[in-house]
Backbone as CSV, one residue per row, in Angstrom:
resi,resn,N_x,N_y,N_z,CA_x,CA_y,CA_z,C_x,C_y,C_z
1,MET,-50.652,-80.070,-27.465,-49.961,-79.309,-26.431,-48.492,-79.687,-26.402
2,GLU,-47.630,-78.677,-26.309,-46.194,-78.922,-26.270,-45.815,-79.529,-24.912
3,GLU,-45.094,-80.651,-24.948,-44.718,-81.334,-23.711,-43.846,-80.447,-22.827
4,ALA,-42.940,-79.687,-23.452,-42.046,-78.827,-22.662,-42.843,-77.773,-21.905
5,GLU,-43.824,-77.153,-22.579,-44.632,-76.123,-21.925,-45.478,-76.731,-20.810
6,LEU,-46.053,-77.913,-21.061,-46.831,-78.585,-20.013,-45.945,-78.930,-18.824
7,GLY,-44.700,-79.355,-19.112,-43.780,-79.688,-18.032,-43.457,-78.473,-17.170
8,GLU,-43.252,-77.312,-17.809,-42.982,-76.088,-17.055,-44.183,-75.704,-16.202
9,LEU,-45.394,-75.842,-16.774,-46.598,-75.522,-16.009,-46.770,-76.495,-14.847
10,ALA,-46.451,-77.773,-15.070,-46.550,-78.770,-13.999,-45.575,-78.446,-12.871
11,ASP,-44.361,-78.014,-13.216,-43.388,-77.627,-12.187,-43.921,-76.467,-11.354
12,SER,-44.539,-75.496,-12.020,-45.104,-74.354,-11.310,-46.227,-74.785,-10.378
13,ILE,-47.044,-75.735,-10.842,-48.169,-76.212,-10.025,-47.651,-76.971,-8.805
14,ARG,-46.583,-77.758,-8.984,-46.004,-78.478,-7.847,-45.538,-77.492,-6.768
15,GLU,-44.973,-76.364,-7.211,-44.412,-75.408,-6.266,-45.473,-74.491,-5.662
16,HIS,-46.413,-74.041,-6.479,-47.363,-73.020,-6.022,-48.804,-73.504,-5.935
17,GLY,-49.069,-74.701,-6.459,-50.451,-75.167,-6.509,-51.158,-74.636,-7.747
18,LEU,-52.396,-75.065,-7.930,-53.193,-74.619,-9.068,-53.882,-73.320,-8.675
19,LEU,-53.305,-72.206,-9.099,-53.768,-70.891,-8.643,-55.087,-70.484,-9.283
20,GLN,-55.328,-70.916,-10.511,-56.563,-70.549,-11.207,-57.440,-71.795,-11.345
21,PRO,-58.659,-71.776,-10.809,-59.485,-72.983,-10.840,-59.921,-73.366,-12.246
22,LEU,-60.211,-74.640,-12.408,-60.804,-75.129,-13.644,-62.280,-74.745,-13.659
23,VAL,-62.861,-74.671,-14.832,-64.280,-74.347,-14.966,-64.982,-75.552,-15.585
24,VAL,-66.034,-76.021,-14.919,-66.767,-77.199,-15.391,-68.253,-76.886,-15.425
25,THR,-68.980,-77.725,-16.147,-70.431,-77.609,-16.186,-71.040,-78.986,-15.978
26,PRO,-72.153,-79.096,-15.260,-72.762,-80.408,-15.015,-73.315,-81.011,-16.308
27,ILE,-73.211,-82.328,-16.409,-73.850,-83.063,-17.499,-74.673,-84.182,-16.875
28,ALA,-75.391,-84.926,-17.703,-76.281,-85.963,-17.201,-75.503,-86.964,-16.345
29,PRO,-76.043,-87.393,-15.191,-75.330,-88.342,-14.316,-75.195,-89.709,-14.957
30,ASP,-74.206,-90.434,-14.487,-73.993,-91.807,-14.946,-75.217,-92.645,-14.597
31,ALA,-75.737,-93.357,-15.587,-76.958,-94.134,-15.363,-76.745,-95.228,-14.333
32,ALA,-75.559,-95.799,-14.267,-75.316,-96.922,-13.354,-75.225,-96.442,-11.904
33,GLY,-74.320,-95.521,-11.631,-74.100,-95.113,-10.246,-74.863,-93.883,-9.821
34,GLY,-75.354,-93.136,-10.770,-76.074,-91.921,-10.436,-75.194,-90.822,-9.885
35,ARG,-73.894,-90.938,-10.025,-72.994,-89.912,-9.513,-73.003,-88.708,-10.455
36,PRO,-72.849,-87.491,-9.919,-72.812,-86.300,-10.786,-71.591,-86.345,-11.692
37,ARG,-71.774,-85.879,-12.889,-70.680,-85.839,-13.863,-70.536,-84.407,-14.368
38,TYR,-69.331,-84.077,-14.791,-69.047,-82.707,-15.210,-68.210,-82.710,-16.481
39,ARG,-68.389,-81.676,-17.249,-67.579,-81.484,-18.460,-66.669,-80.284,-18.234
40,LEU,-65.384,-80.464,-18.564,-64.417,-79.378,-18.450,-64.639,-78.400,-19.601
41,ILE,-64.829,-77.125,-19.277,-65.043,-76.133,-20.331,-63.953,-75.071,-20.385
42,ALA,-63.125,-74.990,-19.368,-62.003,-74.042,-19.404,-60.909,-74.547,-18.477
43,GLY,-59.676,-74.606,-18.998,-58.545,-75.020,-18.182,-57.942,-76.347,-18.592
44,GLU,-58.048,-76.717,-19.878,-57.521,-78.009,-20.324,-56.018,-78.123,-20.057
45,ARG,-55.267,-77.070,-20.342,-53.819,-77.116,-20.125,-53.500,-77.268,-18.635
46,ARG,-54.227,-76.517,-17.796,-53.989,-76.612,-16.348,-54.350,-78.002,-15.837
47,TRP,-55.420,-78.588,-16.384,-55.856,-79.940,-15.984,-54.790,-80.973,-16.325
48,GLN,-54.265,-80.912,-17.576,-53.241,-81.870,-17.985,-51.969,-81.697,-17.152
49,ALA,-51.578,-80.427,-16.912,-50.372,-80.172,-16.127,-50.559,-80.605,-14.679
50,ALA,-51.769,-80.430,-14.131,-52.042,-80.855,-12.755,-51.883,-82.365,-12.613
51,LYS,-52.325,-83.119,-13.614,-52.162,-84.576,-13.573,-50.676,-84.950,-13.619
52,ILE,-49.907,-84.246,-14.461,-48.466,-84.512,-14.524,-47.812,-84.205,-13.178
53,ALA,-48.309,-83.140,-12.519,-47.745,-82.735,-11.227,-48.166,-83.678,-10.099
54,GLY,-49.088,-84.596,-10.375,-49.496,-85.566,-9.369,-50.626,-85.111,-8.467
55,LEU,-51.328,-84.051,-8.813,-52.450,-83.597,-7.986,-53.601,-84.606,-8.044
56,VAL,-54.196,-84.881,-6.889,-55.381,-85.748,-6.855,-56.650,-84.925,-6.657
57,ARG,-56.503,-83.676,-6.265,-57.631,-82.760,-6.142,-57.259,-81.433,-6.799
58,ALA,-58.276,-80.773,-7.348,-58.031,-79.483,-7.993,-59.238,-78.584,-7.758
59,PRO,-59.029,-77.298,-7.547,-60.156,-76.389,-7.370,-60.913,-76.203,-8.682
60,VAL,-62.242,-76.196,-8.586,-63.065,-76.003,-9.778,-64.176,-74.997,-9.478
61,VAL,-64.642,-74.374,-10.533,-65.828,-73.527,-10.473,-66.884,-74.211,-11.336
62,VAL,-68.055,-74.469,-10.755,-69.144,-75.122,-11.486,-70.068,-74.048,-12.042
63,ARG,-70.278,-74.084,-13.347,-71.138,-73.090,-13.991,-72.226,-73.777,-14.793
64,GLU,-73.442,-73.313,-14.619,-74.545,-73.776,-15.454,-74.536,-72.941,-16.733
65,VAL,-74.326,-73.573,-17.858,-74.243,-72.832,-19.120,-75.144,-73.486,-20.162
66,THR,-75.606,-72.672,-21.086,-76.369,-73.181,-22.219,-75.401,-73.748,-23.248
67,PRO,-75.893,-74.570,-24.182,-74.996,-75.066,-25.238,-74.294,-73.937,-25.985
68,ARG,-74.992,-72.822,-26.217,-74.377,-71.690,-26.904,-73.251,-71.090,-26.073
69,GLU,-73.496,-70.912,-24.769,-72.459,-70.380,-23.889,-71.276,-71.337,-23.797
70,LEU,-71.562,-72.636,-23.835,-70.497,-73.638,-23.789,-69.572,-73.492,-24.998
71,LEU,-70.167,-73.299,-26.173,-69.361,-73.113,-27.377,-68.520,-71.841,-27.283
72,GLU,-69.124,-70.771,-26.756,-68.394,-69.513,-26.631,-67.219,-69.666,-25.677
73,LEU,-67.448,-70.293,-24.528,-66.374,-70.483,-23.556,-65.250,-71.348,-24.121
74,ALA,-65.637,-72.390,-24.857,-64.627,-73.267,-25.452,-63.800,-72.513,-26.486
75,LEU,-64.459,-71.649,-27.253,-63.750,-70.875,-28.267,-62.800,-69.882,-27.608
76,VAL,-63.253,-69.210,-26.557,-62.396,-68.266,-25.841,-61.198,-68.991,-25.243
77,GLU,-61.437,-70.164,-24.677,-60.340,-70.957,-24.117,-59.325,-71.303,-25.191
78,ASN,-59.821,-71.626,-26.389,-58.933,-71.965,-27.501,-58.103,-70.751,-27.928
79,VAL,-58.726,-69.577,-27.943,-58.023,-68.354,-28.336,-56.882,-68.051,-27.369
80,GLN,-57.068,-68.371,-26.091,-56.077,-68.037,-25.075,-54.863,-68.963,-25.091
81,ARG,-54.872,-69.975,-25.956,-53.704,-70.845,-26.071,-52.523,-70.067,-26.618
82,ALA,-51.331,-70.410,-26.138,-50.130,-69.662,-26.523,-49.651,-70.016,-27.923
83,ASP,-50.063,-71.167,-28.470,-49.481,-71.636,-29.725,-50.368,-71.377,-30.937
84,LEU,-51.372,-70.530,-30.821,-52.237,-70.250,-31.957,-51.530,-69.359,-32.970
85,ASN,-51.691,-69.695,-34.245,-51.213,-68.838,-35.314,-52.047,-67.558,-35.342
86,PRO,-51.454,-66.405,-35.704,-52.218,-65.153,-35.736,-53.485,-65.232,-36.578
87,LEU,-53.444,-65.957,-37.691,-54.636,-66.066,-38.538,-55.686,-66.965,-37.900
88,GLU,-55.248,-67.999,-37.181,-56.201,-68.823,-36.440,-56.890,-67.987,-35.371
89,MET,-56.123,-67.109,-34.737,-56.697,-66.229,-33.727,-57.685,-65.252,-34.366
90,ALA,-57.314,-64.720,-35.530,-58.210,-63.796,-36.230,-59.517,-64.486,-36.612
91,ALA,-59.422,-65.736,-37.078,-60.625,-66.478,-37.444,-61.506,-66.723,-36.221
92,ALA,-60.873,-66.986,-35.071,-61.645,-67.194,-33.843,-62.336,-65.900,-33.408
93,TYR,-61.629,-64.778,-33.512,-62.254,-63.492,-33.198,-63.460,-63.246,-34.104
94,GLN,-63.283,-63.550,-35.386,-64.368,-63.342,-36.339,-65.568,-64.231,-36.001
95,GLN,-65.294,-65.465,-35.576,-66.380,-66.367,-35.189,-67.116,-65.842,-33.957
96,LEU,-66.363,-65.326,-32.991,-67.001,-64.752,-31.803,-67.873,-63.556,-32.176
97,ALA,-67.431,-62.781,-33.157,-68.204,-61.615,-33.575,-69.441,-62.016,-34.368
98,GLN,-69.273,-62.946,-35.306,-70.376,-63.277,-36.209,-71.399,-64.222,-35.574
99,GLU,-70.926,-65.236,-34.845,-71.853,-66.242,-34.319,-72.419,-65.866,-32.952
100,PHE,-71.667,-65.061,-32.196,-72.117,-64.727,-30.848,-72.438,-63.247,-30.683
101,GLY,-72.265,-62.477,-31.754,-72.636,-61.076,-31.726,-71.801,-60.223,-30.791
102,LEU,-70.558,-60.621,-30.530,-69.704,-59.858,-29.620,-69.026,-58.713,-30.362
103,THR,-68.936,-57.563,-29.711,-68.170,-56.449,-30.263,-66.684,-56.719,-30.047
104,GLN,-65.857,-55.950,-30.723,-64.413,-56.105,-30.539,-64.009,-55.787,-29.101
105,GLU,-64.681,-54.839,-28.473,-64.411,-54.527,-27.071,-64.734,-55.724,-26.179
106,GLN,-65.873,-56.380,-26.420,-66.278,-57.545,-25.623,-65.328,-58.712,-25.847
107,ILE,-64.907,-58.910,-27.097,-63.946,-59.976,-27.385,-62.651,-59.725,-26.616
108,GLY,-62.193,-58.483,-26.641,-60.961,-58.140,-25.942,-61.035,-58.443,-24.456
109,ARG,-62.172,-58.116,-23.834,-62.321,-58.391,-22.403,-62.290,-59.891,-22.123
110,ARG,-62.885,-60.683,-23.004,-62.945,-62.133,-22.771,-61.584,-62.809,-22.942
111,VAL,-60.778,-62.319,-23.860,-59.503,-62.989,-24.138,-58.306,-62.249,-23.551
112,GLY,-58.557,-61.163,-22.826,-57.470,-60.441,-22.185,-56.619,-59.626,-23.134
113,LYS,-57.246,-59.096,-24.197,-56.539,-58.257,-25.162,-57.215,-56.891,-25.216
114,SER,-56.497,-55.906,-25.731,-57.094,-54.589,-25.903,-57.987,-54.597,-27.139
115,ARG,-58.897,-53.659,-27.184,-59.759,-53.496,-28.357,-58.925,-53.258,-29.611
116,PHE,-57.859,-52.491,-29.486,-56.993,-52.194,-30.620,-56.280,-53.460,-31.107
117,ALA,-55.829,-54.313,-30.186,-55.143,-55.552,-30.571,-56.085,-56.479,-31.314
118,VAL,-57.346,-56.570,-30.860,-58.331,-57.416,-31.540,-58.582,-56.889,-32.950
119,ALA,-58.762,-55.564,-33.083,-59.022,-54.973,-34.400,-57.849,-55.213,-35.346
120,ASN,-56.626,-55.069,-34.844,-55.444,-55.279,-35.682,-55.335,-56.724,-36.147
121,THR,-55.642,-57.664,-35.255,-55.575,-59.080,-35.633,-56.645,-59.405,-36.669
122,LEU,-57.848,-58.874,-36.507,-58.930,-59.114,-37.467,-58.566,-58.591,-38.853
123,ARG,-57.782,-57.532,-38.922,-57.401,-56.965,-40.214,-56.591,-57.948,-41.054
124,LEU,-55.961,-58.938,-40.414,-55.176,-59.922,-41.167,-56.049,-60.708,-42.133
125,LEU,-57.340,-60.818,-41.833,-58.249,-61.561,-42.708,-58.522,-60.825,-44.013
126,HIS,-58.087,-59.565,-44.114,-58.258,-58.791,-45.347,-57.118,-59.032,-46.329
127,LEU,-56.082,-59.740,-45.894,-54.952,-60.001,-46.780,-55.341,-60.994,-47.873
128,PRO,-54.693,-60.939,-49.036,-54.941,-61.940,-50.080,-54.630,-63.347,-49.569
129,ALA,-55.272,-64.330,-50.180,-55.132,-65.724,-49.729,-53.672,-66.170,-49.713
130,ALA,-52.906,-65.762,-50.725,-51.498,-66.196,-50.794,-50.695,-65.637,-49.623
131,VAL,-50.983,-64.408,-49.226,-50.264,-63.805,-48.101,-50.696,-64.472,-46.795
132,GLN,-51.991,-64.747,-46.660,-52.467,-65.449,-45.467,-51.805,-66.824,-45.354
133,GLN,-51.649,-67.510,-46.485,-51.026,-68.831,-46.452,-49.578,-68.738,-46.000
134,ALA,-48.885,-67.672,-46.406,-47.499,-67.487,-45.978,-47.423,-67.291,-44.466
135,VAL,-48.435,-66.620,-43.885,-48.485,-66.462,-42.424,-48.742,-67.822,-41.773
136,LEU,-49.688,-68.581,-42.322,-49.996,-69.910,-41.773,-48.786,-70.836,-41.844
137,ASP,-47.997,-70.703,-42.908,-46.818,-71.557,-43.084,-45.623,-71.088,-42.251
138,GLY,-45.780,-69.962,-41.549,-44.690,-69.446,-40.734,-43.643,-68.684,-41.514
139,LEU,-43.911,-68.377,-42.792,-42.951,-67.630,-43.602,-43.016,-66.134,-43.298
140,LEU,-44.191,-65.664,-42.858,-44.375,-64.269,-42.480,-44.883,-64.221,-41.046
141,SER,-44.355,-63.288,-40.273,-44.847,-63.103,-38.910,-46.063,-62.178,-38.933
142,GLU,-46.728,-62.062,-37.784,-47.850,-61.139,-37.690,-47.380,-59.706,-37.941
143,GLY,-46.186,-59.361,-37.459,-45.658,-58.028,-37.692,-45.459,-57.741,-39.175
144,HIS,-44.930,-58.731,-39.914,-44.800,-58.575,-41.362,-46.164,-58.353,-42.003
145,ALA,-47.134,-59.194,-41.619,-48.461,-59.124,-42.233,-49.117,-57.777,-41.976
146,ARG,-48.991,-57.285,-40.755,-49.601,-55.994,-40.435,-48.932,-54.863,-41.200
147,ALA,-47.633,-54.967,-41.411,-46.938,-53.952,-42.206,-47.423,-53.984,-43.653
148,ILE,-47.583,-55.179,-44.205,-48.034,-55.326,-45.591,-49.427,-54.752,-45.782
149,LEU,-50.243,-54.795,-44.737,-51.579,-54.218,-44.815,-51.555,-52.715,-45.058
150,GLY,-50.399,-52.084,-44.874,-50.289,-50.665,-45.159,-50.451,-50.344,-46.630
151,LEU,-50.325,-51.359,-47.505,-50.568,-51.174,-48.934,-52.034,-51.489,-49.223
152,ALA,-52.686,-50.623,-49.983,-54.118,-50.792,-50.242,-54.393,-51.809,-51.347
153,ASP,-53.460,-51.981,-52.274,-53.696,-52.834,-53.438,-53.307,-54.288,-53.143
154,PRO,-54.236,-55.247,-53.304,-53.919,-56.658,-53.007,-52.747,-57.192,-53.820
155,GLU,-52.640,-56.789,-55.089,-51.529,-57.274,-55.905,-50.204,-56.752,-55.368
156,ALA,-50.180,-55.502,-54.930,-48.966,-54.948,-54.323,-48.633,-55.677,-53.026
157,GLN,-49.657,-56.058,-52.267,-49.445,-56.823,-51.039,-48.813,-58.173,-51.352
158,ARG,-49.308,-58.843,-52.410,-48.749,-60.149,-52.782,-47.289,-60.010,-53.221
159,ARG,-47.016,-58.994,-54.026,-45.633,-58.811,-54.495,-44.690,-58.513,-53.337
160,LEU,-45.136,-57.690,-52.409,-44.271,-57.369,-51.273,-44.056,-58.597,-50.397
161,ALA,-45.087,-59.417,-50.220,-44.936,-60.626,-49.417,-43.860,-61.544,-50.004
162,VAL,-43.874,-61.688,-51.321,-42.849,-62.506,-51.990,-41.471,-61.904,-51.753
163,GLN,-41.378,-60.584,-51.864,-40.100,-59.900,-51.648,-39.604,-60.105,-50.216
164,VAL,-40.519,-60.047,-49.246,-40.142,-60.230,-47.845,-39.614,-61.639,-47.611
165,VAL,-40.327,-62.629,-48.144,-39.929,-64.022,-47.932,-38.606,-64.316,-48.634
166,GLU,-38.498,-63.926,-49.901,-37.282,-64.239,-50.662,-36.078,-63.453,-50.163
167,GLY,-36.316,-62.214,-49.711,-35.203,-61.391,-49.254,-34.928,-61.491,-47.772
168,GLY,-35.776,-62.221,-47.039,-35.579,-62.347,-45.599,-35.657,-61.014,-44.878
169,LEU,-36.569,-60.139,-45.321,-36.657,-58.802,-44.733,-37.194,-58.862,-43.312
170,SER,-36.685,-57.999,-42.461,-37.202,-57.870,-41.106,-38.500,-57.080,-41.142
171,VAL,-39.203,-57.034,-40.008,-40.436,-56.252,-39.936,-40.141,-54.778,-40.189
172,ARG,-39.056,-54.266,-39.608,-38.696,-52.863,-39.807,-38.399,-52.572,-41.285
173,GLN,-37.691,-53.484,-41.933,-37.397,-53.307,-43.358,-38.676,-53.367,-44.196
174,THR,-39.606,-54.224,-43.778,-40.884,-54.318,-44.487,-41.671,-53.029,-44.341
175,GLU,-41.694,-52.468,-43.137,-42.379,-51.194,-42.913,-41.778,-50.091,-43.774
176,GLU,-40.460,-50.080,-43.881,-39.786,-49.069,-44.698,-40.151,-49.242,-46.172
177,GLN,-40.227,-50.491,-46.615,-40.601,-50.752,-48.008,-42.038,-50.312,-48.279
178,VAL,-42.911,-50.514,-47.309,-44.303,-50.068,-47.452,-44.352,-48.552,-47.585
179,ARG,-43.574,-47.854,-46.795,-43.562,-46.388,-46.879,-43.102,-45.922,-48.260
180,ARG,-42.166,-46.652,-48.839,-41.686,-46.279,-50.174,-42.740,-46.538,-51.244
181,LEU,-43.519,-47.591,-51.028,-44.496,-47.988,-52.049,-45.852,-47.318,-51.876
182,GLN,-46.086,-46.768,-50.695,-47.412,-46.213,-50.416,-47.747,-45.078,-51.374
183,VAL,-48.872,-45.244,-52.007,-49.424,-44.177,-52.854,-50.896,-44.096,-52.525
184,PRO,-51.508,-42.908,-52.615,-52.932,-42.812,-52.320,-53.749,-43.588,-53.340
185,PRO,-54.834,-44.241,-52.926,-55.683,-44.960,-53.868,-56.352,-43.992,-54.830
186,GLU,-56.882,-44.550,-55.910,-57.542,-43.731,-56.920,-58.665,-42.915,-56.291
187,GLY,-58.661,-41.612,-56.579,-59.704,-40.756,-56.037,-59.350,-40.113,-54.722
188,ALA,-58.217,-40.495,-54.116,-57.834,-39.899,-52.836,-57.358,-38.471,-53.068
189,PRO,-57.562,-37.571,-52.102,-57.132,-36.187,-52.278,-55.622,-36.092,-52.340
190,PRO,-55.089,-35.193,-53.141,-53.628,-35.043,-53.215,-53.064,-34.522,-51.909
191,ALA,-51.833,-34.857,-51.656,-51.182,-34.382,-50.436,-50.971,-32.886,-50.523
192,PRO,-51.270,-32.146,-49.442,-51.069,-30.700,-49.479,-49.592,-30.354,-49.539
193,GLY,-49.299,-29.209,-50.057,-47.911,-28.789,-50.155,-47.777,-27.629,-51.108
194,ARG,-46.616,-27.038,-51.134,-46.368,-25.904,-52.016,-45.486,-26.362,-53.162
195,PRO,-46.021,-26.397,-54.400,-45.231,-26.895,-55.527,-44.004,-26.025,-55.775
196,GLY,-42.961,-26.698,-56.195,-41.761,-25.967,-56.564,-40.824,-25.709,-55.400
197,ARG,-41.263,-25.999,-54.162,-40.411,-25.751,-53.004,-40.034,-27.080,-52.373
198,PRO,-38.753,-27.378,-52.193,-38.366,-28.667,-51.605,-38.850,-28.784,-50.166
199,PRO,-39.247,-29.982,-49.742,-39.744,-30.152,-48.375,-38.646,-29.910,-47.344
200,ASP,-39.029,-29.331,-46.215,-38.113,-29.086,-45.121,-37.697,-30.414,-44.492
201,ALA,-36.430,-30.535,-44.134,-35.923,-31.799,-43.590,-36.627,-32.165,-42.291
202,ASP,-36.911,-31.174,-41.438,-37.605,-31.449,-40.187,-39.032,-31.928,-40.437
203,VAL,-39.675,-31.338,-41.457,-41.040,-31.759,-41.800,-41.039,-33.211,-42.283
204,VAL,-40.076,-33.546,-43.122,-39.971,-34.922,-43.625,-39.751,-35.893,-42.463
205,ARG,-38.884,-35.503,-41.536,-38.611,-36.373,-40.382,-39.869,-36.573,-39.540
206,LEU,-40.618,-35.489,-39.320,-41.849,-35.599,-38.539,-42.891,-36.455,-39.267
207,GLU,-43.005,-36.264,-40.580,-43.946,-37.074,-41.360,-43.611,-38.559,-41.241
208,ASP,-42.324,-38.887,-41.352,-41.900,-40.288,-41.218,-42.254,-40.835,-39.838
209,GLY,-42.061,-40.005,-38.802,-42.405,-40.446,-37.454,-43.887,-40.704,-37.297
210,PHE,-44.717,-39.802,-37.860,-46.161,-39.998,-37.795,-46.581,-41.245,-38.578
211,ARG,-45.997,-41.461,-39.757,-46.340,-42.639,-40.550,-46.034,-43.922,-39.790
212,GLN,-44.857,-43.950,-39.155,-44.467,-45.152,-38.417,-45.366,-45.379,-37.212
213,ALA,-45.743,-44.285,-36.537,-46.571,-44.419,-35.332,-48.014,-44.812,-35.670
214,LEU,-48.537,-44.287,-36.781,-49.948,-44.493,-37.106,-50.178,-45.586,-38.143
215,GLY,-49.130,-45.972,-38.870,-49.276,-47.037,-39.845,-50.059,-46.629,-41.079
216,THR,-50.045,-45.358,-41.445,-50.756,-44.903,-42.636,-50.065,-43.670,-43.191
217,ARG,-50.490,-43.223,-44.376,-49.869,-42.064,-45.004,-50.262,-40.792,-44.267
218,VAL,-49.284,-39.941,-44.063,-49.480,-38.692,-43.328,-48.804,-37.572,-44.096
219,SER,-49.442,-36.407,-44.125,-48.846,-35.244,-44.781,-48.871,-34.068,-43.809
220,LEU,-47.746,-33.384,-43.709,-47.602,-32.281,-42.766,-47.223,-30.998,-43.514
221,THR,-48.005,-29.941,-43.318,-47.699,-28.623,-43.836,-47.404,-27.706,-42.649
222,HIS,-46.236,-27.087,-42.670,-45.792,-26.333,-41.492,-45.343,-24.938,-41.901
223,SER,-45.681,-23.958,-41.059,-45.221,-22.588,-41.264,-45.001,-21.945,-39.899
224,ARG,-44.542,-20.709,-39.894,-44.290,-20.031,-38.621,-45.579,-19.790,-37.833
225,LYS,-46.692,-19.660,-38.548,-47.968,-19.361,-37.896,-48.778,-20.616,-37.571
226,GLY,-48.230,-21.771,-37.818,-48.980,-23.007,-37.563,-48.851,-23.942,-38.744
227,GLY,-49.849,-24.767,-38.933,-49.765,-25.713,-40.034,-50.958,-26.655,-40.047
228,ARG,-50.793,-27.717,-40.788,-51.882,-28.671,-40.944,-51.311,-30.078,-41.036
229,LEU,-51.886,-31.009,-40.272,-51.497,-32.421,-40.308,-52.645,-33.209,-40.937
230,THR,-52.389,-33.880,-42.049,-53.411,-34.661,-42.747,-53.101,-36.144,-42.592
231,ILE,-54.062,-36.887,-42.055,-53.915,-38.330,-41.861,-54.863,-39.034,-42.833
232,PHE,-54.328,-39.902,-43.669,-55.135,-40.600,-44.665,-55.558,-41.974,-44.132
233,TYR,-56.785,-42.380,-44.421,-57.249,-43.733,-44.115,-58.004,-44.249,-45.332
234,TYR,-58.061,-45.586,-45.463,-58.554,-46.178,-46.693,-59.762,-47.088,-46.509
235,ASP,-60.226,-47.258,-45.269,-61.486,-47.970,-45.043,-61.974,-47.631,-43.643
236,ASP,-63.223,-48.024,-43.341,-63.835,-47.686,-42.055,-63.099,-48.328,-40.893
237,GLU,-62.587,-49.547,-41.106,-61.894,-50.240,-40.016,-60.601,-49.523,-39.653
238,GLN,-59.892,-49.031,-40.675,-58.658,-48.299,-40.388,-58.968,-46.984,-39.675
239,LEU,-60.078,-46.334,-40.072,-60.483,-45.107,-39.395,-60.780,-45.379,-37.926
240,GLN,-61.474,-46.479,-37.644,-61.814,-46.805,-36.259,-60.557,-47.098,-35.453
241,ALA,-59.606,-47.823,-36.062,-58.357,-48.129,-35.366,-57.557,-46.856,-35.092
242,LEU,-57.549,-45.923,-36.051,-56.857,-44.652,-35.842,-57.514,-43.850,-34.728
243,TYR,-58.848,-43.851,-34.713,-59.562,-43.120,-33.667,-59.180,-43.656,-32.294
244,GLU,-59.166,-44.982,-32.163,-58.862,-45.564,-30.855,-57.432,-45.253,-30.440
245,ARG,-56.519,-45.301,-31.403,-55.120,-45.031,-31.061,-54.934,-43.585,-30.623
246,LEU,-55.630,-42.650,-31.267,-55.448,-41.236,-30.961,-56.283,-40.767,-29.789
247,ALA,-57.535,-41.270,-29.713,-58.447,-40.797,-28.659,-58.432,-41.685,-27.426
248,GLY,-57.956,-42.935,-27.592,-57.843,-43.818,-26.445,-59.132,-44.499,-26.050
249,ASP,-60.168,-44.443,-26.881,-61.397,-45.158,-26.575,-62.100,-45.513,-27.862
250,GLU,-63.242,-46.187,-27.730,-63.997,-46.644,-28.888,-65.065,-45.610,-29.197
251,PRO,-65.206,-45.198,-30.488,-66.206,-44.202,-30.804,-67.591,-44.696,-30.508
252,GLY,-68.430,-43.800,-29.941,-69.784,-44.184,-29.609,-70.731,-43.864,-30.723
């Protein structure tokens, strides 16, 4: 825990008190005195800051939990820490999904994130190992990593990551580079259009706006009588994320 952050939290506790109670669970009593004993399962940062602030009493909520629930609560508490690396957070989300059978919606409710944010963070685990290591080392931000995911080919992702690190590219510059490099994967349908006719400037501008908003390749065909907007996706997870962004809920 960062001392500066704990100090700020302690100052807040001195002024306002401990607004959110600690969560504890009973454990076996001390054999000598027979006094009840408790294990802290949520609120480690608040507990440490409360001690720094000089509190001798603190509000607690006592919960009877199974060992499995204890592990889940501890993991959720760990995820809520401010200093977690994005990949550490993604690994924790994956553990909650695989070991505890939680859906992305349930994970989001437990950690105070949207379903879309959880899905986006989990996608970081699809990056090549070298790119993930660059995120762990702090050479790439989560925004960079998510932009790089716009490329379907792992080798292209690795090359772009090197370019971002060596060139010091911003997230916006990385997104622009992805748009330049984006090509449909093998077997993908060709983009609609009329051969031999240059694209309309307004259509190109709208396509760029859709690509930036949706994070994937988009093709727009426009005429006086209407048109067609084609949105490309390259795996089921990207399709689900697009659905949530456009429809505002999780497909049933």
